[in-house]
Residue, then its C-alpha position, 0 to 999 in steps of 0.5 A: x938600892x941601885x939594883x932595886x930601883x933599876x928593877x923598877x925602871x926596867x920592868x915599867x920601861x919594858x912594859x911601856x915599850x911592849x904595851x904602850x896603850x896600857x899606859x895611855x891613861x897615865x898621860x895628862x890631858x895637857x900632853x895629849x892635847x898637843x896632837x902628838x902620838x901618845x903611844x910614841x911618847x910612852x915608848x920613848x919614856x919606856x926606852x929612857x927608863x930601860x937605859x936609865x936602869x942599865x946606867x944604874x946597874x953598871x954605875x955609869x956616871x952614877x952621880x948624874x944617873x941618880x939625879x936623872x932618876x930623881x927628875x924622872x920620878x918627879x915627872x911621874x909623880x907630877x904627871x899622876x897628880x895632874x891626872x888625879x886633880x892633885x889628890x893622892x892615891x896609892x900609886x902616887x904614894x908608892x912613887x913618892x917612896x921610890x922617889x926617896x930611894x932615887x934621892x938616896x942613890x943620888x945623895x950617896x953617889x955625891x958623898x962617895x965621889x968626894 
């Protein structure tokens, strides 16, 4: 489970780092209106995803890494819901499934650390 979630994070992280303009449509207008550089924010997000993926692969503080993965997926889902006026679409449904995977990793790490 960790490896597959890490694959998703590293794929999108590298994509965000290399082509941030491709993801500019996924930035909610409330963030865009702050006057910050959207491309820089997207690249920071991408770097965080790559770092998170390596933490998942190498089981680095897995309990906390799993929780961060849950939070990052919630952030992604909430951002997409803002863009879509709180209507579900295929991307959001897919990301909810990935959220379930992240929750499973986090809960498993809690169980195995006891």
